[in-house]
SEMIMI-918198 format. One record per residue: x, y, z negated of N, C-alpha, C in turn. Coordinates in steps of 0.05 Angstrom, whole numbers, padded with zeros to 5 digits, always signed. Each point is the difference from the previous one (the first is absolute). Layout:
XYZXYZXYZ
...
This chain:
+00017-00024+00000-00017+00024+00000+00017+00025+00000
+00022+00000-00016+00018+00023-00002+00014+00005+00027
+00008-00023+00013+00013+00002+00026-00019+00012+00021
-00025-00008-00001-00020+00010+00019-00004+00030-00005
-00002+00008-00025-00004+00028-00007+00024+00017+00010
+00024-00010-00003+00024+00015+00009+00000+00003+00031
-00008-00022+00014-00001+00001+00029-00020+00021+00010
-00024+00001-00013-00020+00020+00008+00010+00028-00006
+00014+00004-00022+00010+00027-00006+00020+00009+00021
+00018-00018+00009+00019+00007+00021-00014+00007+00026
-00021-00016+00006-00015+00006+00024-00014+00027-00001
-00011+00007-00024-00013+00026-00003+00020+00023+00005
+00025-00004-00011+00020+00021+00003+00008+00004+00029
+00002-00022+00015+00006+00002+00029-00022+00013+00015
-00025-00006-00007-00023+00011+00013-00003+00030-00005
+00007+00009-00024-00002+00028-00007+00019+00016+00018
+00023-00011+00006+00019+00014+00017-00011+00003+00029
-00016-00019+00008-00013+00001+00026-00027+00014-00001
-00008+00010-00023-00026+00012-00004-00023-00019+00007
+00003-00025-00008-00020-00020+00004-00008-00011-00027
-00024-00012-00002-00009-00012-00025+00002-00030+00003
-00001-00013-00023+00001-00030+00000-00023-00011+00016
-00023+00013-00002-00024-00010+00014+00003-00001+00030
+00019+00016+00011+00004+00000+00029+00013-00027+00009
+00009-00016-00018+00013-00025+00007-00020-00023+00001
-00026+00006-00004-00020-00021-00001-00021+00004+00022
-00013-00022+00008-00025+00000+00015-00022-00006-00019
-00023+00014+00004-00022-00003-00019-00026-00009+00015
-00016-00015-00015-00027-00007+00008-00018+00009-00023
-00023+00011+00006-00018+00009-00020-00029-00008+00007
-00015-00008-00020-00029-00006+00004-00016+00016-00020
-00022+00010+00008-00018+00016-00017-00026-00015-00004
-00008-00004-00025-00023-00017-00005-00020+00016-00017
-00025+00000+00010-00022+00013-00015-00016-00022-00013
+00001-00001-00027-00015-00020-00015-00028+00011-00006
-00020-00015+00008-00028+00009-00005-00011-00012-00026
-00018+00014-00012-00013-00010-00024-00017-00024+00008
-00003-00019-00018-00014-00025+00007-00029+00006+00007
-00007-00009+00024-00028+00002+00010-00007-00026+00015
-00024-00010-00004-00008-00025+00014+00001+00003+00030
+00011-00020+00014+00001-00002+00029+00017+00022+00013
+00017+00013-00015+00018+00020+00012+00029-00007-00004
+00017+00008+00018+00028-00006-00001+00013+00012-00025
+00021-00013-00011+00013+00009-00024+00021+00021+00005
+00012+00001+00024+00020+00020+00006+00003+00004+00030
+00012+00023+00007+00007+00006+00028+00030+00005+00001
+00013-00014+00019+00029+00001+00002+00009+00014+00026
+00019+00018-00003+00011+00014+00023+00030-00003+00000
+00012-00005+00024+00029-00001+00003+00010+00027+00009
+00020+00011-00014+00011+00026+00007+00017-00004+00025
-00003+00018+00020+00013-00003+00026+00030+00006-00003
+00008+00020-00015+00028+00007-00004+00004+00012-00027
+00020-00008-00014+00006+00010-00027+00026+00018+00003
-00003+00025-00007+00023+00019+00004+00011+00008-00028
+00025-00008-00006+00011+00008-00026+00010+00029+00001
-00007+00015-00020+00008+00029-00002+00009+00005-00029
+00021+00016-00003+00009+00007-00027-00021+00019-00012
-00004-00002-00026-00021+00014-00015+00000+00030+00005
+00023+00013+00000+00001+00029+00001-00010+00011+00026
-00002-00016+00021-00011+00009+00025-00029+00008-00002
-00014-00010-00020-00028+00007-00004-00004+00016-00026
+00021+00013-00009-00001+00014-00026-00021+00021+00000
-00002+00016+00022-00020+00022+00001-00028-00011-00003
-00006-00022+00014-00027-00011-00001-00007-00011-00028
+00020-00012-00013-00004-00011-00027-00005+00023-00019
+00016+00021+00001-00004+00022-00019-00026+00015+00005
-00010-00002+00025-00026+00012+00006-00021-00014-00016
+00003-00026-00004-00019-00016-00016-00001+00009-00029
+00023+00009-00010+00002+00010-00027-00018+00025-00003
+00002+00018+00020-00015+00025-00001-00030-00006+00000
-00008-00022+00013-00028-00007+00001-00009-00017-00023
+00019-00003-00020-00005-00015-00024-00007-00029+00004
+00011-00012+00022-00004-00028+00005+00018-00017-00018
+00023+00012-00008+00018-00013-00019+00018+00022-00012
+00014-00007-00021+00015+00020-00015+00027+00006+00012
+00011+00024-00005+00026+00007+00010+00022-00018-00012
-00003-00006-00026+00020-00016-00014+00003-00028+00014
-00022-00013+00005+00001-00026+00012+00011+00002+00029
-00006+00021+00014+00009+00003+00028+00030+00006+00000
+00010+00017-00018+00028+00006-00001+00016-00026-00005
-00010-00016-00019+00013-00025-00006+00001-00018+00025
-00021+00000+00015-00001-00017+00025+00020+00010+00020
+00002+00027+00004+00018+00011+00020+00029-00004-00008
+00005+00000-00026+00027-00004-00010+00011-00028+00003
-00019-00019+00004+00009-00028+00003+00010-00006+00028
+00015-00022+00002+00010-00009+00026-00021-00017+00013
-00021+00014+00011-00024-00014+00009-00002+00002+00030
-00011-00021+00012-00005-00001+00028-00030+00001+00005
-00008+00016+00020-00028+00000+00009-00002-00019+00023
-00021-00016+00001-00006-00017+00023-00026+00009+00012
+00003+00014+00022-00023+00015+00012-00013-00017+00021
-00027-00001+00000-00015-00017+00018-00025+00015+00010
+00000+00010+00025-00023+00014+00011-00018-00016+00019
+00010-00024+00009-00015-00015+00020-00003-00029-00008
-00023-00012+00008-00005-00028-00008-00017-00014+00020
-00005-00026-00006-00020-00015+00015-00013-00020-00018
-00026-00006+00005-00015-00018-00016+00009-00029+00003
-00001-00015-00022+00008-00029+00001-00025-00018+00003
-00023+00012+00005-00024-00016+00003+00002-00018+00025
-00008-00025-00004+00003-00020+00022-00020+00006+00023
-00022+00013-00006-00020+00006+00020+00004+00027+00014
+00023+00013-00006+00006+00026+00012+00026-00003+00016
-00001+00008+00025+00024+00000+00017+00020+00021-00011
+00024-00009-00006+00019+00018-00013+00009+00023+00018
-00003+00025-00010+00011+00023+00013+00008+00020-00021
+00022+00014+00005+00011+00018-00020-00014+00027+00003
-00008+00011-00023-00013+00026+00000+00011+00018-00023
-00006+00025+00002+00007+00018-00022-00019-00007-00024
+00010+00003-00024-00017-00005-00023-00024+00019+00000
-00024-00010-00004-00024+00016-00001-00021-00016-00015
+00004-00002-00027-00017-00018-00016-00017+00016-00019
-00026-00005+00001-00019+00014-00017+00005-00009-00029
+00010+00019-00016+00009-00006-00027-00021+00007-00022
-00014+00023+00004-00018+00009-00021-00019+00021+00013
-00026+00002-00008-00012-00015-00023-00010-00028+00008
+00009-00019-00015-00009-00027+00002+00008-00014-00026
-00015-00021-00008+00004-00013-00026+00006-00030+00003
+00004-00009+00025+00004-00029+00003+00029-00009-00002
+00019+00020-00001+00028-00007-00001+00009-00002-00030
+00013-00022-00006+00011-00004-00028+00028+00012-00002
+00017-00006+00020+00027+00011-00001+00013-00003+00027
+00021+00015+00004+00017-00002+00024+00027-00012-00008
+00009-00019+00015+00025-00014-00006+00018+00000+00025
+00026+00005-00004+00019-00002+00022+00020-00021-00006
+00006-00017+00020+00020-00020-00002+00024+00008+00018
+00024-00001-00012+00024+00009+00014+00020-00023+00003
+00009-00005+00025+00019-00021+00006+00025+00013+00014
+00023-00013-00003+00024+00011+00013+00020-00022+00006
+00020+00008+00016+00024-00016+00005+00022+00018+00009
+00025-00008-00002+00022+00016+00009-00002+00002+00031
+00008+00023+00011-00002+00004+00029+00018-00019+00015
+00023-00007-00011+00018-00018+00014-00007-00030-00004
-00023-00005-00011-00009-00028-00004-00027-00004+00013
-00001+00006+00026-00026-00001+00014-00012-00028+00001
+00016-00021-00004-00011-00027+00001-00011-00010-00027
+00005+00016-00020-00010-00007-00027-00029+00009-00003
-00016-00014-00016-00028+00009-00004-00002+00025-00018
-00022+00015+00004-00005+00022-00018-00009-00012-00027
+00011+00012-00022-00008-00009-00027-00013+00023-00015
-00019-00007-00017-00015+00021-00015+00017+00012-00021
-00001+00027-00002+00013+00014-00022-00018-00003-00025
+00012-00001-00023-00015-00006-00025-00016+00024-00010
+00006+00024+00010-00014+00024-00010-00029-00002+00007
-00017+00010-00018-00029-00001+00004-00010+00028+00008
-00018+00000+00019-00012+00026+00010-00030-00003+00000
-00013+00013-00020-00029-00002-00002-00011+00028-00008
-00024+00005+00011-00013+00026-00006-00030-00007-00004
-00010+00003-00024-00027-00007-00007-00020+00022+00007
-00024-00008+00006-00021+00018+00009-00005+00023-00020
-00002-00006-00026-00005+00020-00020+00022+00021-00001
+00025-00009+00005+00022+00019-00001+00000+00019+00024
-00005-00010+00024+00001+00019+00023-00026+00016+00002
-00022-00011-00011-00025+00015+00001+00003+00027-00016
+00013-00002-00024+00003+00024-00016+00015+00022+00015
+00021-00008+00014+00016+00019+00015-00015+00012+00024
-00015-00017+00014-00015+00010+00023-00022+00019-00009
-00012-00004-00023-00020+00019-00010+00012+00028-00004
+00025+00001-00008+00013+00025-00004+00006+00015+00026
+00001-00016+00022+00007+00011+00026-00024+00008+00017
-00024-00005-00010-00024+00006+00016-00001+00029+00009
+00008+00018-00017-00002+00029+00006+00027+00011+00011
+00018-00018+00006+00026+00009+00011-00003+00012+00028
+00014+00021+00005-00002+00013+00026+00013-00015+00023
+00021-00016-00007+00013-00015+00021-00017-00024+00008
+00002-00007+00026-00016-00022+00010+00017-00025+00004
+00027+00004+00005+00017-00023+00005+00025+00002-00017
+00014-00023-00002+00025+00000-00015-00003+00000-00030
-00024-00005-00010-00004-00002-00029+00012-00026-00011
+00011+00001-00024+00014-00024-00011-00011-00007-00027
-00005-00026-00003-00007-00011-00027+00019-00023-00006
+00003-00007-00025+00018-00022-00007-00010-00016-00024
+00009-00025-00001-00007-00017-00023+00015+00009-00025
-00009-00009-00024+00012+00010-00025+00030-00005-00002
+00010-00022+00010+00029-00005-00002+00016+00012+00023
-00013+00014+00017+00013+00015+00022+00016-00018+00019
-00011-00023+00006+00012-00017+00020-00015+00000+00026
-00025+00009+00000-00017+00001+00024-00010+00029+00003
+00006+00012+00023-00010+00027+00007-00017-00002+00025
-00025+00009-00001-00017-00001+00022-00004+00028+00012
+00003+00003+00026-00005+00025+00014-00029-00002+00010
-00016+00020-00007-00029-00001+00007-00008+00025+00014
-00021-00002+00017-00012+00023+00013-00028+00005-00011
-00006+00025-00004-00027+00007-00010-00017+00009+00023
-00023-00012+00003-00018+00006+00022-00028+00004-00010
-00017+00012+00018-00028+00004-00007-00017-00017+00018
-00020-00013-00011-00019-00016+00015-00028+00013-00005
-00013+00006+00022-00026+00014-00002-00023-00018+00011
-00022+00002-00013-00025-00011+00011-00022+00021-00002
-00024-00007+00005-00022+00019+00000-00005+00012-00027
+00008-00014-00021-00007+00009-00027+00024+00014-00015
+00024-00010+00004+00022+00012-00016+00027-00004+00014
+00020+00012-00013+00028-00002+00009+00016-00013-00022
+00015-00021+00007+00015-00015-00020+00030+00001+00006
+00016+00003-00021+00029-00001+00003+00009-00029-00002
+00016-00009+00020+00011-00027+00000+00030+00001+00002
+00013-00021-00010+00029-00002+00002+00008-00025+00015
+00018+00004+00019+00010-00022+00016+00030-00003-00003
+00009-00025-00002+00028-00006-00003+00014+00004+00027
+00022+00015+00000+00015+00005+00025+00027-00012+00001
+00012-00005-00023+00026-00014-00002+00006-00007-00029
+00021-00016-00003+00007-00009-00027+00031+00001-00003
+00009+00006-00024+00028-00001-00007+00004-00017-00025
+00018-00019+00001+00007-00014-00024+00026+00011-00011
+00002+00002-00026+00025+00010-00012+00014-00023-00015
+00025-00004+00007+00015-00023-00011+00028+00009-00007
+00008-00004-00026+00028+00005-00007+00019-00017+00016
+00022+00011+00008+00019-00014+00017+00010-00026-00013
+00002+00000-00027+00011-00024-00013-00020-00023+00001
-00024+00004+00010-00020-00022+00003-00002-00010+00028
+00017+00010+00018-00001-00008+00028+00009-00029+00004
+00015-00011-00018+00010-00027+00003-00011-00019-00020
-00023+00007-00012-00014-00018-00019-00023-00013+00015
+00006-00025+00010-00019-00014+00016-00014-00023-00014
-00024-00006+00009-00014-00025-00007+00010-00021+00020
-00003-00025-00007+00009-00021+00018-00021-00008+00021
-00025+00009-00003-00021-00007+00019+00003+00015+00026
-00008-00014+00022+00001+00012+00026-00024+00018+00004
+00001+00017+00021-00022+00018+00007-00026-00016+00005
+00002-00022+00014-00023-00017+00007-00013-00012-00025
+00017-00009-00019-00011-00012-00024-00015+00021-00017
+00010+00024-00002-00013+00021-00016-00026+00008+00013
+00000+00004+00026-00024+00009+00014-00023-00020+00000
+00008-00026-00001-00021-00021+00002-00021+00003-00022
+00006+00011-00023-00020+00002-00021-00019+00024+00004
+00006+00017+00020-00017+00023+00005-00017-00003+00025
+00008-00017+00018-00014-00003+00026-00020-00022+00000
């Protein structure tokens, strides 16, 4: 374990000289799962495969994160702590459905998030492998990424009167999942309703967790969701 830690530290030092992050040395796969509350004769979850996962160093989104502080979505203290860490963002704006009865095609994220009460939680599964080991299978990273309905509902309610329509950000309590949402209006003959749609997702992962893998393959993990 000590030898592995020393090797990773040397690699980080070399990458800093090249202005690269450790995350740039990996290929990633990500899946986004919407778990629905139990209802008779209805599916338990919807699974989407992310088309491309783009690793970005945290400070590249510093302005957007601090904007969330001004809107009281989260505290300055917790945000400063996050920005000070050696954290990688894994940005995902495009996906495709894993439903067997839907012909796969990649689209921009545009998922109706709220108001609705049938979602229990959102879960993201993250897999990776070294870029120079293309013949090796993707393995799941041990980090957990979950965002429960009650947690994101509270933040969306605060954003109902926000003047901005796009680029709004909400996050789970442990700040590992950040959702970018768009605020829109839906009108009918009787009233006008504010709705929020998911436009992209970012996972936050400390660099020292990039090599903490589970032994299960991507196919084995997904089998329990499909």
